[in-house]
C-alpha positions in Angstrom: 104.4 15.2 109.9 101.6 12.8 110.9 99.1 12.6 107.9 95.6 10.9 108.1 94.8 8.1 106.1 92.7 9.4 102.9 91.9 7.0 100.2 91.3 8.6 96.9 90.0 7.2 93.6 91.2 8.1 90.2 89.7 7.4 87.0 92.2 8.5 84.3 95.9 8.4 84.2 95.8 12.2 84.2 94.3 12.5 87.9 96.6 10.7 88.8 99.9 12.5 88.1 98.4 15.8 89.3 97.6 14.2 92.9 100.5 12.5 92.8 102.2 16.0 91.9 100.3 18.0 94.3 101.7 15.1 97.0 105.0 15.8 96.2 104.9 19.4 96.4 103.5 19.1 100.4 105.8 16.2 101.0 102.7 13.6 101.5 102.6 10.4 100.9 101.2 7.6 98.6 100.0 4.6 98.8 98.7 3.0 95.9 95.7 -0.3 96.2 94.8 -2.4 93.7 93.0 -5.7 94.3 94.4 -5.8 98.2 95.4 -9.9 97.7 98.8 -9.0 98.8 100.1 -10.5 102.7 103.0 -9.3 103.5 102.1 -5.7 104.3 101.9 -3.3 100.9 99.8 -1.6 101.5 100.2 -0.5 105.2 100.3 3.4 105.6 102.8 4.1 109.0 102.8 7.9 108.1 99.6 8.2 107.1 98.6 10.1 103.5 96.7 9.0 100.8 96.0 6.3 99.5 95.2 6.1 95.2 92.9 3.1 94.7 93.4 2.0 91.2 89.4 -0.2 91.1 88.1 2.2 89.0 90.7 2.3 85.9 89.8 -1.2 84.6 89.6 -0.6 80.8 90.8 -2.7 78.3 92.4 0.5 76.2 93.6 -1.7 72.7 93.7 -5.7 71.7 96.1 -7.0 68.7 95.2 -9.9 68.5 97.7 -10.7 65.4 100.3 -8.8 68.0 99.5 -11.2 70.5 99.4 -8.4 73.1 96.5 -6.3 74.8 97.0 -3.0 76.9 95.1 -2.5 80.1 94.3 -0.3 82.5 96.0 -1.5 86.1 92.6 -1.9 87.8 91.4 -4.6 85.4 92.0 -8.2 87.2 93.8 -11.0 85.5 90.5 -13.3 85.6 88.0 -10.7 84.2 90.8 -10.4 81.3 91.0 -13.6 81.0 87.2 -13.9 79.8 87.3 -10.9 77.9 89.9 -12.8 76.0 88.7 -16.3 75.5 86.5 -15.2 72.5 89.2 -15.0 70.5 91.6 -17.7 71.3 93.8 -16.0 73.9 94.5 -16.2 77.4 96.8 -14.5 80.2 99.3 -17.1 81.8 99.5 -16.0 85.2 96.7 -17.5 87.3 98.0 -15.4 91.4 95.1 -15.5 93.8 91.1 -14.8 92.6 90.8 -10.6 93.0 94.9 -9.6 92.0 94.6 -6.9 89.7 97.4 -6.3 87.0 98.8 -3.5 88.3 99.3 -5.2 91.5 100.6 -7.7 90.2 103.3 -5.7 88.0 104.2 -4.3 91.2 104.6 -7.2 92.9 106.4 -9.1 90.3 103.9 -12.2 91.1 103.2 -15.9 89.0 101.2 -18.5 89.7 100.7 -22.0 89.1 101.7 -21.1 85.5 105.1 -19.7 85.7 106.7 -22.7 85.1 105.8 -22.8 81.7 105.3 -19.5 80.9 107.4 -17.2 83.2 106.5 -14.4 85.8 105.4 -11.4 85.7 108.6 -10.2 84.7 108.3 -12.3 81.2 104.8 -11.3 80.3 105.2 -7.8 80.7 105.8 -6.0 77.8 105.8 -2.2 78.9 104.1 0.1 81.2 103.3 4.0 81.8 104.3 5.1 85.2 103.4 8.2 87.2 106.9 9.0 89.1 106.7 11.0 92.6 106.8 14.5 90.6 103.9 13.9 88.6 105.5 13.1 85.0 104.0 10.2 83.4 107.0 7.4 81.7 106.2 5.0 78.9 109.0 2.1 79.9 109.2 0.7 75.9 107.4 0.3 72.9 104.8 -2.1 72.3 108.0 -4.3 70.4 108.8 -7.8 71.4 112.3 -7.3 72.3 114.0 -3.9 72.5 117.7 -3.4 73.3 117.4 0.4 73.6 118.6 2.1 76.5 117.9 0.8 80.6 115.1 -1.6 81.0 112.9 0.7 82.7 109.9 -1.8 82.5 111.4 -4.0 84.6 112.9 -1.7 87.0 109.5 -0.9 87.9 108.1 -4.9 87.9 108.6 -5.4 91.5 109.0 -2.4 92.7 106.2 -2.0 95.1 104.9 1.1 94.7 107.6 3.0 95.6 109.0 3.8 92.7 105.8 4.6 91.0 101.9 4.3 90.1 101.7 2.2 87.3 98.7 3.6 85.2 98.8 1.2 81.9 100.3 -2.1 81.3 100.9 -3.5 77.8 100.8 -7.6 78.3 102.1 -10.6 76.0 99.5 -13.2 75.8 99.5 -16.8 75.0 96.9 -18.7 73.0 94.8 -21.2 74.6 95.7 -24.3 74.5 94.7 -27.0 71.7 94.6 -29.8 74.6 95.8 -30.6 78.2 95.4 -33.6 80.9 95.2 -33.1 84.2 96.9 -35.6 86.7 97.3 -36.2 89.6 99.2 -39.0 92.1 99.8 -40.0 95.4 103.2 -40.7 97.1 104.0 -42.1 100.9 106.6 -38.9 101.9 106.9 -35.4 101.0 110.0 -36.0 99.3 109.2 -38.5 97.4 106.2 -36.2 95.6 109.3 -33.4 95.4 111.4 -36.0 93.7 109.1 -36.8 91.2 108.4 -33.0 90.1 112.3 -32.3 90.0 112.4 -36.0 87.6 109.8 -34.7 85.5 111.3 -31.4 85.2 114.6 -32.3 84.5 113.2 -35.3 81.3 112.8 -32.0 79.3 108.8 -32.2 79.7 107.1 -29.1 78.8 104.9 -29.0 81.8 102.8 -26.7 82.4 101.5 -27.4 86.3 103.3 -28.9 89.0 102.2 -28.8 92.3 102.5 -30.3 95.5 100.2 -30.8 98.5 100.8 -32.7 101.3 99.1 -35.0 104.1 97.7 -31.9 105.9 96.7 -29.8 102.7 94.5 -32.6 101.2 93.3 -33.0 104.7 91.8 -29.6 105.0 90.4 -29.6 101.3 88.6 -33.7 102.2 87.0 -31.1 105.6 85.9 -27.9 103.2 84.5 -30.1 100.2 83.5 -33.4 101.2 86.3 -35.2 99.1 87.0 -38.5 100.2 91.0 -38.2 99.0 94.0 -40.1 100.4 95.7 -37.9 102.9 98.8 -38.4 102.0 101.0 -36.3 99.9 100.2 -35.3 96.5 100.9 -34.2 92.8 98.7 -32.4 90.6 100.0 -31.8 87.0 98.1 -30.3 83.8 100.0 -31.1 80.4 99.2 -29.1 77.6 100.1 -29.1 73.6 98.4 -31.7 70.8 96.0 -34.7 71.7 98.7 -37.3 71.1 101.5 -34.8 72.7 99.6 -34.2 76.2 98.4 -37.8 76.4 102.9 -38.8 75.6 103.8 -36.5 78.8 101.0 -38.0 80.8 102.4 -41.7 80.4 106.3 -40.2 80.4 105.1 -38.4 84.2 103.1 -41.4 84.5 106.4 -43.7 84.7 108.8 -41.5 86.9 105.9 -41.1 89.5 106.3 -45.0 89.3 109.9 -44.8 89.9 109.5 -42.9 92.9 107.0 -44.9 94.9 104.0 -43.0 93.4 100.5 -44.4 94.0 96.8 -43.9 92.1 98.0 -42.4 89.7 94.7 -40.8 87.8 94.3 -38.2 84.6 91.4 -36.5 83.5 91.0 -34.7 79.9 87.3 -34.2 80.0 86.9 -30.2 80.6 84.2 -30.6 83.8 86.5 -33.4 85.2 89.7 -30.9 85.0 88.0 -28.2 86.1 86.6 -30.2 89.3 90.4 -31.5 89.7 92.0 -27.9 89.8 89.4 -26.7 92.0 90.6 -28.7 94.9 94.4 -26.8 94.0 92.9 -23.2 93.2 90.6 -23.4 96.6 93.0 -25.1 98.7 94.0 -21.6 100.5 90.2 -21.6 102.0 89.7 -25.0 102.4 92.7 -24.8 105.5 90.5 -22.5 107.6 88.0 -25.5 107.6 90.0 -26.9 110.0 90.5 -23.9 112.0 87.4 -21.5 111.7 88.5 -18.7 113.6 92.0 -19.3 113.7 94.0 -16.7 110.6 96.5 -17.4 108.8 100.6 -16.5 107.9 101.5 -17.9 104.4 104.9 -18.3 103.7 106.6 -17.9 100.2 110.6 -19.1 99.7 111.8 -20.4 96.5 114.9 -22.0 95.7 116.9 -23.4 93.1 115.2 -27.0 91.6 117.9 -29.2 93.1 117.2 -28.1 96.6 113.5 -28.4 96.4 113.3 -31.4 98.5 115.9 -30.9 100.9 114.1 -27.8 101.7 110.3 -29.1 102.0 112.2 -32.8 104.2 113.6 -30.1 106.4 110.8 -27.3 106.8 108.3 -30.6 107.4 110.2 -32.1 110.2 109.9 -28.6 112.2 105.8 -27.9 111.0 104.9 -31.2 111.9 107.1 -30.7 115.5 104.4 -27.8 116.3 101.8 -27.1 117.8 99.8 -25.2 115.3 98.1 -26.8 112.1 100.7 -26.0 109.3 99.7 -27.3 105.4 102.4 -27.3 103.2 101.4 -26.4 99.1 104.4 -26.0 96.7 104.7 -24.8 93.1 106.8 -27.4 92.8 107.6 -27.3 88.8 110.2 -23.8 89.9 111.0 -24.4 93.7 108.4 -22.2 95.0 106.8 -23.3 98.5 104.4 -22.2 100.8 103.3 -23.2 104.2 100.0 -22.3 105.3 100.1 -22.1 108.7 97.0 -21.5 111.0 96.9 -19.1 114.7 94.7 -17.9 116.8 95.7 -13.8 116.9 95.0 -13.0 120.3 97.1 -15.8 122.1 100.6 -14.4 121.8 102.2 -17.7 121.9 100.4 -19.1 118.8 101.9 -15.5 117.2 105.3 -16.0 117.9 105.3 -19.4 117.0 103.5 -18.7 113.4 106.6 -16.2 113.3 109.4 -18.6 114.1 108.4 -21.0 111.8 108.1 -18.5 109.1 111.4 -17.4 109.8 113.3 -21.1 110.2 112.0 -21.4 106.3 112.8 -17.7 105.0 116.9 -18.7 106.7 116.5 -22.4 105.7 116.1 -21.3 102.2 118.8 -18.4 101.9 120.9 -20.9 103.3 120.5 -22.8 99.7 120.9 -19.1 98.3 117.2 -19.5 97.6 114.9 -15.9 98.7 113.1 -14.6 101.2 109.9 -14.5 98.7 109.4 -16.2 95.8 106.2 -14.1 94.4 104.4 -12.6 97.5 106.9 -9.6 97.3 108.6 -8.0 100.1 106.2 -4.9 101.6 107.0 -4.6 105.1 107.2 -8.8 106.3 110.4 -9.5 104.4 112.4 -6.7 104.5 114.1 -7.4 107.4 115.8 -10.5 105.0 116.9 -8.6 101.8 120.3 -7.6 103.4 121.1 -11.8 104.5 119.6 -12.1 101.1 120.5 -9.1 98.6 123.7 -7.7 100.6 124.2 -4.2 102.0 125.9 -2.6 98.0 122.8 -4.0 97.1 120.3 -2.3 99.0 122.7 1.0 98.9 121.9 0.7 94.9 118.4 0.4 95.1 118.3 3.6 97.7 119.8 5.6 95.5 117.6 4.8 92.8 114.7 5.3 94.9 116.0 8.4 95.9 117.0 9.8 92.2 113.7 8.9 91.5 111.6 10.3 94.8 113.7 12.7 96.3 110.7 13.4 98.6 110.5 9.9 99.6 106.7 10.2 99.4 106.2 6.8 97.5 104.8 3.7 99.6 107.6 4.9 102.2 108.4 2.3 104.8 108.1 -1.0 102.3 111.1 -2.7 100.3 113.6 -0.9 101.2 115.4 -1.3 105.3 115.3 1.9 107.1 118.4 1.7 108.3 119.9 1.3 104.8 122.1 4.5 103.9 124.5 5.5 100.9 
């Protein structure tokens, strides 16, 4: 039965439970909705139904300073949460795109530039409360930092993209705001040199908190968008944290590593405003791309490989990207092998769309051939579902479908996402 798409704003966990229970009774599809920053079709509603907008469930329910954890509702944004935590000397370390909410971040198992130091969402969530398809409310774990009690339901829900339930409460692990930090930037003659330095830095054992790579096209976009005059060559950005002496020592070690791989123009900043200006370059990279093609749209790739394969992945991808008639920029969380490309195309030109899809497919298949994944942090949604069988195998997908069927027998929870439609028991 085709059902019109009906947006519903919820104010409480009890309301979510009642809505879900009613939808299950009448077999009406449900699409949870967070900050709308996901890019793989997670909130599409191919069968209509009820869209549950969680943005009004955005309160901070409890902060436990001595335990370094916080209990929040899913609609709060990570940036707003960190503004609240700053006076207490604490922060939540994941930093995806601006506008992302905690619930959506759990659903897609996201990460960001700090994942190389602090891990992904999987590593920073202590427990959840989830409304299942029949309306039952389940708490997945206690507030203890570790537990060996039963199945790990928390990790099962994280990354499930709304297909198993609706997240209504999240208990998050927090970190102390670093005592001192240094931000550094260095240029390289080739993208491979830059990737090799990222790998060498991680192999050195330095506890770097960020390693971000941008190619020459991305740097050009930043120059155009921000009126900068940066050298338009591959660039690495680092952040080092700890005591003042330790952060500076790390900086000097990486400067030496960079010099051994043809690095030049190594600069670093310790002043808060100078550091903010440097990181602003990276955080606004996506929007800077549109300065090159203001009327185009962007297809953003997201693959991840074992770190030792990163340089090869980027080098092979760059050959294909540079030969394309489309404007393509490279951005990578180079410290953990996560590689992105922004492909700019005119949606009204079919050849553009096909070329963008071809490039995206090329990078996914190349990553999979290197024992990598089709998505490091953006999730599956509808965009990457066609690659899961090649990555995980049919038995893994059948197992996922059995779990889905057990928890959602009427298949109302975000249908059409995550599990390929042709998979059967």
